[in-house]
C-alpha positions in Angstrom: 4.4 35.3 -74.6 2.6 32.1 -73.5 3.1 30.9 -70.0 4.3 27.4 -69.3 0.8 26.3 -68.3 -0.6 27.7 -71.5 2.0 25.9 -73.6 1.1 22.6 -71.8 -2.6 23.1 -72.5 -2.0 23.9 -76.2 0.2 20.8 -76.5 -2.5 18.6 -74.9 -5.0 19.9 -77.4 -2.8 19.4 -80.4 -1.5 15.9 -79.6 -4.7 14.1 -80.7 -4.8 16.0 -83.9 -1.1 15.3 -84.7 -1.5 11.6 -83.8 -4.6 11.3 -86.0 -3.2 13.3 -88.9 -5.9 16.0 -88.3 -8.6 13.7 -89.6 -11.0 11.1 -88.4 -10.0 7.5 -88.0 -11.2 4.5 -90.0 -13.2 3.3 -87.0 -14.9 6.7 -86.4 -16.0 6.7 -90.1 -17.3 3.1 -90.0 -19.3 3.7 -86.8 -20.7 7.1 -87.8 -24.3 7.6 -88.6 -25.2 10.6 -90.8 -27.2 12.2 -93.6 -26.1 14.8 -96.1 -27.2 16.3 -99.3 -25.1 18.1 -101.9 -26.8 20.1 -104.7 -25.4 22.2 -107.6 -26.5 23.5 -111.0 -26.1 20.9 -113.7 -26.1 20.6 -117.4 -27.2 22.0 -119.8 -26.5 25.6 -119.1 -27.3 25.3 -115.4 -31.0 24.9 -116.2 -31.3 21.7 -114.2 -29.8 20.6 -110.9 -27.7 17.7 -109.8 -28.4 16.4 -106.3 -26.7 13.8 -104.2 -28.4 12.4 -101.1 -26.2 10.3 -98.8 -27.2 8.4 -95.7 -25.1 6.1 -93.5 -26.5 3.9 -90.7 -23.8 1.7 -89.3 -22.4 -0.4 -92.2 -25.1 0.6 -94.7 -24.6 3.4 -97.1 -27.6 4.6 -99.1 -26.8 6.7 -102.2 -29.4 8.5 -104.2 -28.5 10.7 -107.2 -30.6 12.9 -109.5 -29.3 14.6 -112.6 -30.8 15.6 -115.9 -34.2 14.6 -114.4 -32.9 11.0 -114.0 -32.8 9.2 -110.7 -30.5 6.4 -109.5 -30.1 4.8 -106.2 -27.9 2.1 -104.5 -27.8 0.4 -101.0 -24.3 -0.8 -100.0 -23.5 -2.8 -96.9 -19.7 -2.6 -96.4 -19.8 -5.2 -93.7 -21.6 -7.9 -95.8 -19.9 -10.4 -98.0 -19.7 -11.4 -100.8 -19.0 -7.9 -102.0 -21.9 -6.7 -104.1 -23.9 -3.7 -105.3 -27.6 -3.6 -104.6 -30.1 -1.2 -106.2 -33.1 0.1 -104.4 -35.1 -2.4 -106.5 -33.1 -5.2 -104.9 -31.2 -6.0 -108.1 -27.8 -7.4 -107.0 -24.5 -7.5 -108.9 -21.6 -9.4 -107.2 -17.9 -8.5 -107.5 -16.1 -11.1 -109.5 -12.6 -9.7 -109.7 -10.6 -6.4 -109.4 -11.9 -3.9 -112.0 -9.1 -3.0 -114.4 -9.0 0.2 -116.3 -10.7 -1.5 -119.3 -13.1 -3.6 -117.2 -16.5 -3.7 -118.8 -18.5 -6.0 -116.6 -21.8 -4.8 -115.1 -20.2 -4.6 -111.7 -17.3 -2.5 -112.9 -19.6 -0.2 -114.9 -21.7 0.5 -111.9 -18.6 1.0 -109.8 -17.3 3.6 -112.1 -20.7 5.3 -112.1 -20.7 5.5 -108.3 -17.2 6.8 -108.4 -18.1 9.6 -110.8 -21.1 10.6 -108.8 -19.3 10.8 -105.5 -16.4 12.7 -107.0 -18.1 15.0 -109.4 -21.4 15.7 -107.5 -20.1 15.1 -104.0 -16.5 15.8 -103.2 -16.1 18.7 -105.6 -19.2 20.6 -104.3 -19.6 19.6 -100.7 -18.9 22.3 -98.1 -16.4 22.0 -95.4 -13.1 20.1 -95.0 -12.7 16.4 -95.7 -10.9 15.9 -92.3 -14.1 17.1 -90.5 -16.6 14.3 -90.2 -19.3 16.7 -89.1 -19.1 18.6 -92.4 -20.8 17.7 -95.7 -17.4 17.2 -97.3 -16.2 14.9 -94.5 -19.4 12.8 -94.7 -19.0 12.4 -98.5 -15.3 11.6 -98.1 -16.0 9.0 -95.4 -18.5 7.2 -97.7 -16.1 7.5 -100.6 -13.3 5.9 -98.8 -15.5 3.1 -97.3 -16.9 2.3 -100.7 -13.5 2.5 -102.4 -12.2 -0.1 -100.0 -15.3 -2.3 -100.2 -16.1 -2.2 -103.9 -12.8 -1.4 -105.3 -10.5 -3.6 -103.2 -13.0 -6.2 -101.8 -12.5 -5.3 -98.1 -15.4 -6.5 -96.0 -15.4 -4.4 -92.8 -16.6 -5.4 -89.3 -17.9 -3.2 -86.5 -16.4 -5.8 -84.1 -12.9 -4.9 -85.1 -10.8 -1.9 -84.5 -9.6 0.4 -87.3 -7.4 3.0 -85.4 -5.6 4.6 -88.3 -6.5 7.9 -90.0 -8.0 7.9 -93.4 -6.0 10.9 -94.3 -2.7 9.0 -93.9 -4.0 5.6 -95.0 -4.9 6.5 -98.6 -2.9 4.2 -100.8 -1.5 2.3 -97.8 -2.4 -0.9 -96.1 -5.0 -1.2 -93.4 -5.0 -3.6 -90.5 -7.9 -4.5 -88.3 -7.8 -6.2 -84.9 -10.6 -7.8 -83.0 -12.1 -5.9 -80.1 -10.7 -7.5 -76.9 -13.1 -9.3 -74.7 -14.2 -7.5 -71.5 -12.1 -8.6 -68.5 -14.0 -10.8 -66.1 -13.6 -10.6 -62.3 -12.0 -13.6 -60.4 -14.1 -14.1 -57.3 -12.4 -14.7 -53.9 -11.8 -18.4 -53.3 -13.6 -20.1 -50.5 -12.1 -19.7 -47.0 -10.5 -16.4 -47.9 -13.4 -13.9 -47.6 -11.1 -10.9 -47.2 -9.2 -11.5 -50.4 -9.9 -8.7 -52.9 -11.2 -9.6 -56.3 -8.7 -9.2 -59.2 -9.2 -8.9 -63.0 -7.6 -11.1 -65.6 -6.6 -9.7 -68.9 -8.1 -11.9 -71.6 -7.0 -11.6 -75.1 -8.7 -13.6 -77.9 -6.5 -15.6 -80.2 -5.9 -14.6 -83.7 -6.5 -10.8 -83.2 -4.8 -9.7 -86.4 -6.3 -10.0 -89.8 -4.2 -10.1 -92.9 -3.5 -6.7 -94.3 -5.2 -5.7 -97.5 -4.2 -2.8 -99.6 -6.6 0.0 -100.5 -6.3 2.3 -103.5 -8.4 4.2 -106.0 -11.5 2.9 -107.6 
């Protein structure tokens, strides 16, 4: 039977997991830098291979895919507006409106292609758990959610805002970002009072809350 001290230690360990839904937060995903590669046997008859290479540096997600001896690649900056898709040849397609089920624009077609690659050659075959950002599955899932919000819903992220919620519990819900608060500045002692201790003022910028935007599937 666990002692009282052991129970307290277990509780302290579990609290962050419970509060965060057992997964990484939006902000942790946005600020993460990683590389991952997922490979599996492809069509026809497993004679070729499908390979997904994913790299994330800050806001920039680079996606390279090879299947049936054909290569495709995109560079996506989820913090840059207007929302757009850029190929590695610098061809740019801007988002015009929400892509409906029957949307047949160039942007929507590329969006569906990226969706299929991340799902079929990434999420299905990546090792590990999606809640673990250090695993291949977690890295692909992080990129999938960011690109879903950016390309699918038109959310332009910012690394100067806070995204505290968990991706695991945010799927299909609203996200809300707040600006990072300014660092408190010391108030120096006034003249004639040399022994007065310096204090710190809490400074909060105005307009810290952005309008909520809903996220959903591609």
